[in-house]
C-alpha positions as a printed Julia matrix, in Angstrom:
711×3 Matrix{Float64}:
   0.0    0.0     0.0
   1.41   3.39   -0.97
   1.56   6.04    1.76
  -1.59   8.12    2.16
   0.51  11.27    2.03
   0.61  10.73   -1.71
   1.06  14.36   -2.66
   4.29  14.59   -0.68
   5.59  11.57   -2.59
   4.61  13.24   -5.87
   6.54  16.35   -4.84
   9.6   14.32   -3.89
   9.5   12.46   -7.21
   9.68  15.78   -9.12
   6.68  14.69  -11.18
   4.59  17.79  -10.46
   4.16  19.45  -13.89
   4.59  23.18  -14.14
   1.74  25.1   -15.7
   3.25  26.75  -18.79
   3.52  30.51  -18.29
   2.41  31.04  -21.86
  -0.87  29.31  -21.03
  -1.38  31.5   -17.96
  -0.76  34.65  -19.97
  -3.01  33.46  -22.79
  -5.84  32.7   -20.38
  -5.5   36.16  -18.86
  -5.22  37.92  -22.22
  -8.14  36.07  -23.79
 -10.29  37.06  -20.85
  -9.72  40.69  -21.82
 -12.13  41.95  -24.49
  -9.66  44.68  -25.46
  -6.76  42.37  -26.32
  -5.48  42.93  -29.86
  -3.54  40.85  -32.36
  -0.27  42.61  -31.44
  -0.5   41.64  -27.77
  -1.58  38.06  -28.47
   1.21  37.6   -31.02
   3.74  38.9   -28.49
   2.61  36.41  -25.83
   2.71  33.42  -28.19
   6.07  34.41  -29.67
   7.66  34.29  -26.2
   7.62  30.47  -26.43
   9.76  29.32  -29.41
   8.51  25.74  -29.35
   4.88  26.89  -29.24
   5.51  29.36  -32.06
   7.09  26.64  -34.19
   4.24  24.22  -33.48
   1.63  26.88  -34.18
   3.17  27.86  -37.51
   3.34  24.18  -38.45
  -0.37  23.8   -37.71
  -1.26  26.99  -39.56
   0.62  25.79  -42.63
  -1.21  22.46  -42.71
  -3.83  21.63  -45.37
  -6.44  21.42  -42.59
  -6.24  25.18  -41.93
  -5.88  25.95  -45.66
  -4.88  29.63  -45.59
  -4.96  31.46  -48.94
  -1.21  32.29  -48.79
   1.93  31.22  -46.95
   2.15  32.6   -43.41
   5.55  33.12  -41.8
   4.7   34.91  -38.56
   2.17  34.75  -35.77
   0.78  38.25  -36.29
  -0.18  37.5   -39.9
  -1.76  34.24  -38.76
  -3.8   36.12  -36.16
  -5.04  38.52  -38.83
  -6.09  35.64  -41.14
  -7.58  33.28  -38.57
  -8.89  35.68  -35.95
  -8.21  35.87  -32.23
 -10.56  33.07  -31.2
  -9.1   30.44  -33.53
  -5.5   31.35  -32.67
  -6.36  31.28  -28.98
  -7.86  27.8   -29.23
  -4.91  26.38  -31.17
  -2.34  28.06  -28.93
  -3.87  26.99  -25.63
  -4.48  23.46  -26.92
  -0.92  23.13  -28.19
   0.41  24.41  -24.88
  -1.82  22.0   -22.99
  -0.37  19.07  -24.92
   2.58  19.34  -22.53
   0.39  17.71  -19.91
  -0.89  14.96  -22.16
   2.61  13.74  -22.95
   3.43  13.19  -19.27
   2.91   9.46  -19.32
   4.02   7.25  -22.18
   4.93   4.25  -20.07
   1.52   2.58  -19.96
   0.31   1.12  -23.28
  -2.94   0.08  -21.57
  -3.91   3.74  -21.17
  -5.67   5.39  -24.14
  -4.08   8.84  -24.08
  -5.96  10.01  -27.18
  -9.34   9.32  -25.59
  -8.15  10.95  -22.38
  -7.23  14.08  -24.36
 -10.56  13.95  -26.18
 -12.57  13.9   -22.95
 -10.45  16.57  -21.27
 -10.46  18.97  -24.2
 -14.19  18.5   -24.79
 -14.84  19.21  -21.1
 -12.88  22.45  -21.42
 -14.7   23.53  -24.58
 -18.13  22.83  -23.07
 -17.22  24.65  -19.84
 -16.21  27.69  -21.88
 -19.4   27.58  -23.98
 -21.6   27.33  -20.87
 -19.72  30.27  -19.33
 -20.22  32.33  -22.49
 -23.92  31.38  -22.64
 -24.33  32.69  -19.07
 -22.19  35.8   -19.68
 -19.74  34.77  -16.94
 -16.49  36.74  -16.74
 -13.2   35.05  -17.76
 -14.64  32.12  -19.76
 -11.07  30.92  -20.4
 -10.74  30.08  -16.7
 -13.67  27.71  -17.13
 -11.95  26.23  -20.18
  -8.77  25.65  -18.19
 -10.66  24.05  -15.31
 -12.43  21.65  -17.66
  -9.31  20.91  -19.69
  -7.18  19.94  -16.68
  -9.84  18.44  -14.39
  -8.32  14.94  -14.73
  -4.64  15.97  -14.71
  -4.25  14.17  -11.37
  -4.57  10.81  -13.14
  -1.6   11.52  -15.39
   0.49  12.57  -12.41
  -0.42   9.38  -10.53
   0.54   7.27  -13.55
   3.84   9.13  -13.93
   4.69   8.81  -10.23
   3.49   5.22   -9.69
   3.64   3.53  -13.13
   3.82  -0.08  -11.92
   0.98   0.24   -9.43
  -1.19   2.06  -11.97
  -0.45  -0.52  -14.65
  -1.8   -3.21  -12.31
  -4.88  -1.07  -11.77
  -5.45  -0.61  -15.51
  -5.04  -4.32  -16.19
  -7.65  -5.16  -13.54
 -10.49  -2.87  -14.66
 -10.27   0.4   -16.57
 -13.84   1.63  -15.94
 -13.98   5.08  -14.32
 -15.67   3.96  -11.11
 -13.23   1.06  -10.62
 -10.25   3.32  -11.34
 -11.35   5.87   -8.74
 -11.93   3.16   -6.11
  -8.6    1.53   -7.0
  -6.78   4.85   -6.69
  -8.16   5.34   -3.2
  -7.11   1.83   -2.17
  -3.61   2.05   -3.67
  -2.68   5.68   -3.14
  -5.04   7.02   -0.49
  -6.22   9.69   -2.92
  -8.07   9.68   -6.22
  -7.79  11.72   -9.42
 -10.11  14.62   -8.35
  -8.2   15.06   -5.08
  -4.79  15.14   -6.81
  -6.12  17.5    -9.5
  -7.5   19.81   -6.8
  -4.14  19.88   -5.0
  -2.35  20.66   -8.27
  -4.72  23.57   -8.97
  -3.94  24.94   -5.51
  -0.22  24.43   -6.09
  -0.46  26.43   -9.34
  -2.32  29.26   -7.53
  -5.3   28.99   -9.87
  -8.76  30.25   -8.96
  -9.75  28.48   -5.68
 -13.14  27.73   -7.25
 -11.35  25.69   -9.93
  -9.8   23.57   -7.19
 -13.22  23.0    -5.6
 -14.82  22.27   -8.99
 -12.49  19.36   -9.78
 -12.72  18.08   -6.2
 -16.54  17.78   -6.4
 -16.67  16.6   -10.01
 -17.91  13.06   -9.2
 -20.45  14.0    -6.52
 -24.2   13.27   -7.01
 -26.14  15.98   -8.86
 -28.24  16.82   -5.79
 -25.12  17.87   -3.88
 -24.13  20.29   -6.63
 -27.45  22.17   -6.85
 -26.54  24.69   -4.14
 -22.95  25.21   -5.27
 -21.59  28.33   -7.0
 -21.86  28.66  -10.81
 -18.18  27.8   -11.44
 -18.54  24.4    -9.77
 -21.86  23.72  -11.53
 -20.38  24.65  -14.91
 -17.36  22.33  -14.72
 -19.58  19.57  -13.28
 -21.98  19.84  -16.22
 -19.11  19.98  -18.72
 -17.63  16.75  -17.35
 -20.89  14.79  -17.73
 -21.63  16.29  -21.15
 -18.19  15.1   -22.26
 -19.13  11.49  -21.56
 -20.14   8.8   -24.07
 -23.87   9.71  -24.08
 -24.33  13.42  -23.3
 -27.98  13.48  -24.45
 -28.97  11.05  -21.7
 -27.3   13.28  -19.11
 -29.07  16.5   -20.09
 -32.39  16.02  -18.19
 -30.71  15.53  -14.81
 -28.36  18.47  -15.4
 -31.1   21.01  -16.15
 -31.63  21.91  -12.43
 -28.04  23.2   -12.42
 -28.55  25.79  -15.15
 -31.01  28.24  -16.63
 -29.96  27.33  -20.16
 -32.85  25.73  -22.14
 -32.65  21.97  -22.73
 -32.3   22.23  -26.49
 -29.48  24.77  -26.19
 -27.57  22.52  -23.75
 -27.75  19.73  -26.32
 -26.64  22.08  -29.05
 -23.62  23.13  -26.96
 -22.6   19.46  -26.63
 -22.88  18.97  -30.4
 -20.91  22.13  -31.19
 -18.2   21.07  -28.72
 -17.92  17.63  -30.32
 -17.37  19.21  -33.71
 -14.77  21.62  -32.32
 -12.87  18.81  -30.57
 -12.7   16.68  -33.72
 -11.39  19.62  -35.73
  -8.78  20.37  -33.08
  -7.73  16.7   -32.97
  -7.06  16.84  -36.7
  -5.09  20.07  -36.44
  -2.92  18.65  -33.61
  -2.45  15.29  -35.33
  -4.22  13.32  -32.58
  -5.56   9.93  -33.64
  -8.51   9.08  -31.46
  -8.69   5.38  -32.42
  -5.43   3.91  -33.73
  -6.02   1.32  -36.43
  -9.61   2.47  -37.02
  -9.06   6.16  -37.66
 -10.73   6.59  -41.01
 -13.86   4.58  -40.28
 -14.37   5.93  -36.76
 -13.76   9.52  -37.79
 -16.24   9.16  -40.63
 -18.84   7.71  -38.28
 -18.28  10.44  -35.71
 -18.33  13.13  -38.39
 -21.61  11.72  -39.72
 -23.08  11.68  -36.22
 -22.0   15.27  -35.64
 -23.53  16.3   -38.94
 -26.8   14.59  -38.02
 -26.86  16.16  -34.57
 -26.11  19.59  -36.02
 -29.01  19.15  -38.43
 -31.16  17.96  -35.54
 -30.48  21.04  -33.47
 -30.91  23.18  -36.55
 -34.4   21.71  -36.78
 -35.06  22.6   -33.14
 -33.95  26.14  -33.86
 -36.34  26.32  -36.83
 -39.18  25.14  -34.58
 -38.69  28.19  -32.38
 -39.5   30.37  -35.39
 -42.62  28.43  -36.47
 -45.64  30.72  -36.76
 -48.46  28.18  -37.01
 -49.28  24.48  -36.7
 -48.68  23.6   -40.4
 -45.2   25.17  -40.08
 -44.45  23.04  -37.01
 -45.53  19.85  -38.8
 -43.47  20.7   -41.88
 -40.31  21.43  -39.84
 -40.71  18.26  -37.75
 -41.23  16.05  -40.8
 -38.22  17.51  -42.62
 -36.08  17.19  -39.49
 -36.98  13.53  -38.98
 -36.32  12.86  -42.66
 -32.88  14.52  -42.57
 -31.68  13.07  -39.26
 -33.24   9.58  -39.2
 -34.42   9.15  -42.81
 -38.03   8.69  -41.67
 -40.05   8.35  -44.89
 -43.4    9.58  -43.61
 -44.94  11.26  -40.57
 -48.59  11.66  -39.59
 -49.74  13.93  -36.77
 -52.7   13.35  -34.48
 -53.44  16.36  -32.29
 -55.91  16.71  -29.44
 -59.02  18.7   -30.27
 -60.11  21.69  -28.19
 -62.25  19.57  -25.87
 -59.39  17.06  -25.35
 -61.79  14.25  -26.28
 -60.24  12.99  -29.5
 -57.13  12.94  -31.66
 -57.6   14.35  -35.15
 -55.27  13.47  -38.02
 -53.16  15.7   -40.22
 -50.02  15.52  -42.37
 -48.09  17.37  -45.04
 -50.57  18.85  -47.57
 -48.4   17.44  -50.36
 -48.81  13.87  -49.09
 -50.98  11.8   -51.43
 -52.93  10.48  -48.42
 -53.43  13.92  -46.85
 -57.16  14.01  -47.58
 -57.72  10.6   -45.95
 -55.49  11.23  -42.93
 -57.08  14.6   -42.21
 -60.48  12.88  -41.88
 -59.36  10.34  -39.26
 -60.36  10.89  -35.63
 -59.61   8.7   -32.61
 -61.57   9.17  -29.38
 -59.4    9.28  -26.25
 -61.65   6.61  -24.77
 -60.28   4.08  -27.28
 -57.87   2.22  -24.97
 -56.85  -0.3   -27.67
 -55.32   2.38  -29.92
 -51.52   2.57  -29.76
 -51.78   6.32  -30.4
 -54.04   6.84  -27.39
 -51.8    4.59  -25.27
 -48.75   6.58  -26.29
 -50.32   9.91  -25.35
 -51.9    8.73  -22.09
 -48.76   6.98  -20.82
 -46.24   9.4   -22.34
 -44.29   6.48  -23.82
 -43.04   5.45  -27.25
 -45.25   2.79  -28.85
 -44.4    0.59  -31.82
 -46.5   -1.82  -33.84
 -45.86  -3.84  -36.98
 -48.41  -5.39  -39.29
 -46.69  -8.76  -38.96
 -46.97  -8.77  -35.15
 -50.55  -7.58  -34.81
 -52.4   -9.21  -31.91
 -56.11  -9.76  -31.35
 -56.45  -6.61  -29.21
 -54.94  -4.28  -31.8
 -57.19  -1.45  -32.9
 -58.37  -1.47  -36.5
 -57.31   2.17  -36.71
 -53.67   1.24  -35.94
 -53.51  -1.13  -38.9
 -55.19   1.35  -41.24
 -52.82   4.14  -40.23
 -49.81   1.87  -40.81
 -51.18   0.97  -44.25
 -51.56   4.66  -45.06
 -47.94   5.17  -43.98
 -47.08   2.45  -46.53
 -44.45   0.97  -44.21
 -44.15  -2.23  -42.2
 -44.89  -0.52  -38.92
 -45.81   2.61  -37.02
 -43.71   4.33  -34.35
 -45.65   6.62  -31.98
 -43.95   9.54  -30.22
 -46.1   11.47  -27.73
 -46.05  15.26  -28.02
 -46.26  16.98  -24.65
 -45.29  20.22  -22.96
 -45.3   21.07  -19.29
 -46.83  17.7   -18.44
 -49.78  18.31  -20.79
 -50.34  15.99  -23.74
 -50.72  17.75  -27.08
 -50.89  14.85  -29.51
 -48.89  12.06  -31.15
 -46.47  11.79  -34.07
 -46.76   8.51  -35.98
 -43.64   7.65  -37.97
 -43.53   5.1   -40.76
 -40.8    2.57  -39.88
 -39.35  -0.85  -40.56
 -37.6   -3.02  -37.95
 -34.17  -1.49  -38.55
 -35.39   2.12  -38.38
 -37.36   1.35  -35.21
 -34.18   0.01  -33.56
 -32.3    3.13  -34.62
 -35.01   5.34  -33.12
 -34.99   3.29  -29.92
 -31.26   3.98  -29.67
 -31.92   7.71  -29.86
 -34.74   8.01  -27.33
 -33.06  10.98  -25.65
 -33.06  12.96  -28.89
 -36.62  11.95  -29.71
 -37.85  13.08  -26.29
 -36.14  16.42  -26.72
 -37.56  16.67  -30.23
 -41.13  15.95  -29.15
 -40.83  18.26  -26.14
 -39.73  21.14  -28.34
 -42.53  20.44  -30.81
 -44.99  20.34  -27.89
 -43.75  23.67  -26.56
 -44.17  25.25  -29.99
 -47.69  23.86  -30.41
 -48.6   25.0   -26.91
 -47.29  28.51  -27.52
 -49.07  28.76  -30.87
 -52.3   27.46  -29.31
 -51.98  29.86  -26.39
 -51.34  32.84  -28.65
 -54.27  31.95  -30.9
 -56.6   31.35  -27.94
 -55.43  34.55  -26.27
 -56.03  36.53  -29.46
 -59.52  35.01  -29.84
 -60.32  35.62  -26.19
 -59.14  39.22  -26.33
 -61.1   39.81  -29.51
 -64.25  38.29  -28.02
 -63.91  40.37  -24.86
 -63.29  43.48  -26.93
 -66.35  42.8   -29.07
 -68.45  42.13  -25.96
 -67.26  45.41  -24.47
 -68.16  47.25  -27.69
 -71.58  45.59  -27.72
 -72.27  46.48  -24.07
 -71.22  50.07  -24.62
 -73.25  50.23  -27.83
 -76.41  48.97  -26.1
 -76.01  51.6   -23.42
 -75.36  54.4   -25.92
 -78.28  53.39  -28.15
 -80.62  53.17  -25.17
 -79.55  56.53  -23.74
 -79.73  58.35  -27.09
 -83.0   56.8   -28.3
 -85.01  58.32  -25.46
 -84.17  61.99  -26.14
 -84.4   61.39  -29.91
 -87.92  60.03  -29.52
 -88.84  63.08  -27.44
 -87.31  65.45  -30.01
 -89.17  63.69  -32.85
 -92.48  63.97  -31.04
 -91.81  67.61  -30.19
 -90.97  68.42  -33.83
 -94.18  66.75  -35.06
 -96.22  68.6   -32.44
 -94.58  71.91  -33.32
 -95.15  71.31  -37.04
 -98.85  70.65  -36.45
 -99.22  73.88  -34.47
 -97.77  75.99  -37.28
 -99.5   76.74  -40.59
 -98.45  74.54  -43.49
 -96.76  77.42  -45.33
 -95.05  78.89  -42.31
 -91.32  79.66  -43.02
 -90.27  77.57  -40.02
 -91.71  74.4   -41.59
 -88.67  74.09  -43.89
 -86.3   74.42  -40.97
 -88.27  71.87  -38.96
 -88.09  69.51  -41.93
 -84.27  69.82  -42.06
 -84.03  69.14  -38.34
 -86.34  66.14  -38.75
 -84.18  64.72  -41.55
 -81.05  65.03  -39.43
 -82.79  63.34  -36.51
 -83.82  60.52  -38.87
 -80.18  60.21  -39.98
 -79.15  59.81  -36.36
 -81.79  57.08  -36.02
 -80.3   55.26  -39.02
 -76.86  55.41  -37.4
 -78.3   54.02  -34.18
 -80.0   51.24  -36.13
 -76.58  50.34  -37.56
 -75.15  50.2   -34.06
 -78.01  47.95  -32.99
 -77.27  45.61  -35.88
 -73.7   45.28  -34.61
 -74.5   44.74  -30.93
 -77.58  42.56  -31.49
 -77.56  40.97  -34.96
 -81.02  39.99  -36.1
 -80.93  36.21  -36.26
 -84.16  34.35  -36.92
 -84.84  30.63  -36.71
 -82.41  28.08  -38.15
 -83.59  26.19  -41.22
 -82.1   23.78  -43.77
 -80.53  25.81  -46.58
 -78.94  24.93  -49.91
 -75.79  27.05  -49.73
 -75.02  26.9   -53.45
 -78.47  28.18  -54.42
 -78.34  30.96  -51.83
 -74.9   32.18  -52.95
 -75.76  32.02  -56.66
 -78.93  34.03  -56.11
 -77.12  36.74  -54.13
 -74.38  37.13  -56.76
 -76.97  37.49  -59.57
 -78.73  40.3   -57.7
 -75.47  42.08  -56.79
 -74.16  41.85  -60.36
 -76.91  44.18  -61.58
 -76.99  46.57  -58.65
 -73.33  46.89  -57.58
 -70.8   44.89  -59.58
 -71.47  45.63  -63.28
 -71.82  49.42  -62.74
 -68.32  49.32  -61.18
 -66.92  47.17  -64.04
 -66.32  44.25  -61.68
 -66.41  40.7   -63.03
 -67.98  38.16  -60.7
 -67.51  34.39  -60.91
 -68.76  31.46  -58.84
 -67.15  28.09  -58.08
 -69.55  25.72  -56.39
 -68.81  22.36  -54.82
 -71.74  20.23  -55.9
 -71.0   17.69  -53.16
 -71.58  19.98  -50.19
 -74.74  19.12  -48.27
 -77.41  21.54  -47.14
 -76.73  23.1   -43.76
 -78.9   24.23  -40.91
 -78.49  27.97  -40.35
 -80.28  31.33  -40.47
 -81.01  32.35  -44.08
 -81.29  36.11  -43.53
 -78.24  36.29  -41.29
 -76.05  34.41  -43.78
 -77.48  36.49  -46.63
 -76.46  39.69  -44.85
 -72.93  38.32  -44.29
 -72.38  37.49  -47.97
 -73.86  40.79  -49.21
 -71.69  42.82  -46.82
 -68.51  40.98  -47.8
 -69.14  41.29  -51.56
 -70.03  44.99  -51.16
 -66.91  45.51  -49.08
 -64.75  44.03  -51.86
 -66.56  45.99  -54.58
 -66.22  49.32  -52.8
 -62.46  48.76  -52.43
 -61.97  48.37  -56.23
 -62.29  51.86  -57.71
 -61.13  50.87  -61.2
 -62.89  47.55  -61.67
 -61.56  44.1   -60.94
 -62.57  40.52  -60.19
 -64.47  38.88  -57.36
 -64.8   35.12  -56.96
 -67.18  33.36  -54.59
 -66.36  29.73  -53.83
 -68.16  27.11  -51.75
 -66.6   23.87  -50.6
 -66.41  21.35  -47.8
 -63.76  22.62  -45.38
 -60.79  20.27  -45.93
 -60.24  17.94  -43.02
 -63.28  19.13  -41.07
 -65.34  15.94  -41.48
 -63.94  13.11  -39.35
 -64.26   9.34  -39.41
 -64.07   7.33  -36.19
 -62.59   4.17  -37.71
 -62.92   1.83  -34.74
 -66.43   3.05  -33.86
 -67.5    3.1   -37.54
 -69.0    6.55  -37.16
 -68.73   9.79  -39.08
 -68.63  13.3   -37.61
 -70.03  15.97  -39.92
 -67.63  18.77  -40.73
 -68.03  22.35  -41.94
 -68.6   24.18  -45.2
 -66.52  27.15  -46.28
 -67.61  30.2   -48.27
 -64.64  32.1   -49.71
 -64.96  35.57  -51.21
 -61.77  36.64  -52.95
 -60.92  39.79  -54.92
 -57.9   41.18  -56.74
 -58.26  44.65  -55.27
 -55.74  46.82  -53.43
 -55.78  44.72  -50.27
 -56.18  45.93  -46.71
 -53.67  48.19  -45.01
 -51.76  46.57  -42.1
 -53.09  49.08  -39.56
 -56.66  48.19  -40.57
 -55.95  44.42  -40.52
 -54.84  44.61  -36.88
 -58.38  45.6   -35.8
 -60.31  44.36  -38.81
 -63.57  43.32  -37.13
 -63.76  46.17  -34.64
 -66.45  48.83  -35.27
 -65.44  52.08  -36.95
 -62.13  50.6   -38.11
 -62.21  51.51  -41.79
 -60.49  53.58  -44.45
 -63.89  54.42  -45.98
 -65.9   57.55  -45.2
 -69.59  58.12  -44.97
 -72.69  56.72  -43.3
 -72.07  53.56  -41.23
 -68.42  53.48  -42.36
 -66.56  50.82  -40.37
 -69.63  48.96  -39.1
 -70.03  46.41  -41.91
 -67.32  43.93  -40.89
 -68.15  44.31  -37.2
 -71.75  43.33  -37.99
 -70.55  40.44  -40.18
 -68.35  39.14  -37.36
 -71.24  39.29  -34.88
 -73.61  37.45  -37.22
 -71.09  34.69  -38.02
 -70.52  34.18  -34.31
 -74.28  33.83  -33.77
 -74.33  31.22  -36.56
 -71.74  29.13  -34.59
 -69.18  29.81  -37.31
 -65.92  31.68  -37.69
 -64.59  34.24  -40.14
 -60.98  34.91  -41.13
 -59.3   37.26  -43.56
 -56.1   36.99  -45.57
 -54.9   40.12  -47.34
 -51.7   41.42  -48.89
 -51.42  45.08  -49.74
 -51.66  45.39  -53.52
 -52.54  41.72  -54.06
 -56.17  41.42  -53.02
 -58.21  40.1   -50.12
 -59.85  36.79  -49.26
 -62.55  36.37  -46.6
 -63.35  32.85  -45.4
 -66.6   32.04  -43.59
 -66.8   28.55  -42.06
 -70.13  27.18  -40.81
 -70.93  23.8   -39.23
 -73.0   21.44  -41.34
 -74.96  20.36  -38.27
 -75.61  22.1   -34.97
 -73.05  21.54  -32.18
 -75.35  19.17  -30.33
 -75.97  16.87  -33.27
 -74.9   13.26  -32.85
 -72.37  11.53  -35.06
 -73.67   9.46  -37.94
 -73.33   5.66  -37.95
 -71.52   4.39  -41.05
């Protein structure tokens, strides 16, 4: 047994390495934002061997400068401070990694790989958090295991026995304690103190193998180096969830940091001539490079998700990301409806089965469905046609057939513990195994997609809620105003009539009374318009043929409004749409107002098209229950006019929000919105300035309380 006072023995053996002064100066200089190329060149040039090594690296094909470089200053100008800093510090640090060459059992290249990656990640985390002196974090991560090299150099025979017994990290640490009375973190910590480095660096390496819970209350320096060490391990993605309590950095960004660091380490290994796997270099490097490329693409997809504006954008980004990273041929999405009672299907609009998939619905009560199981349990579910059992849902098999693959792979989409839906991937056995081996990435992927869907849903719901509250407030105020004004107007009208009767018919005042009466009548018309907005006149619902109603309205408006303005009107009718149950007069008023609105915007003629159709994807089929849920019809009114100005679009359906002047200006669309709401429908508008406007009115085919139809 070696003496427990191991550090004294290390001192006596003269095996304590000296921290190169160039490295100390570089760390200090690089921590200064004001350092320039002149100062950095001066520091590097003070070490002839480092200068020679650096120029050799700079002249290599890997760096590929456009011209020959013969001095450090020119290299700094070409490559930039950050690149020169990385190469210089790494080259200087190689002094440590050549300490022990006596033990063939020890993989020095892998040791360098882990150490350098730990340093790079520590620096990136420090930069992400805007910590001062990020190079100190780099140094702490880079040299956190230096104690192991010193132990091997001081006690080569004993350490060789240890390596031959078991080279796993846990066994090595236990063996070090038994043989030397101190392990790698303790020796590294003592070395940091001996070098007069930041005391926090000494503590960071001392606590580097403690449980995560013990690190939660530590200072940021210790947390940063701790995280960097675990993220430098063989499977960093699996470590991320348990490291999140130590940082405020988002989960996807932590993963991206690990990927960026891996790429940087591999590039540095090439520039320094380090072979990570002797005898297998080419194949291993290609595999690692491919993995890095895939991970970079993966995190690029996550970044794109953050910029998604709507649900179709999210689905498109997810499908492309899964195709690029895992070569998934097809993805279907099944999202929870507003009532959280069923999953409704959707997929890329360009998919040949889009129309079929968008009509599929699965009730959450269907416990045999693998999609429902996946969402309820929050687990990945896989099923293949060849392994179908008696309890399999018919819907599962049909969905797999639509995927046109051997099986389906379900990934739940959730955010904040709330289920949002399920992604169903088309897979074969090999692809399913590959996905199983990347569960950490898939979980992160689905979580990010869930967050995006949740944010989009929240923003849309918030906008609808705010609009509804605003419209209710307008209606309440309007009712009050109309009521308060109507009373004095009625009194004034009666007084004018009484006064007119008391005067002779040809009295000069009769003309003046007539003018006053006309103005009072005009006020009454304005009030009637306000009443139409606050309380739209909706009669009883009846079964209506939408195509006939729309065609009749257009024929009337052609003669009275459209032709005099040189506006061409066309109609595209879907002959398959069924009759719907709604209020005839209310819907008539909506269509007339929208067509008039378009016509009045086109001063020099133009085109208006009215289209009716079944709203795509609105009708749903409950496959397992063999039932059909009626959908909605859509009436689209599109023109090629000047479009709507952005400032008007922001408050489109609010009263008195219009560029037009005159009687009732700005009330038309507010009234339309109120009527559509009373008809249990919704209205949207899409307009580009200078490119026309399209209004879409969607109405349910049956009333909300209608039962589903048995197939």
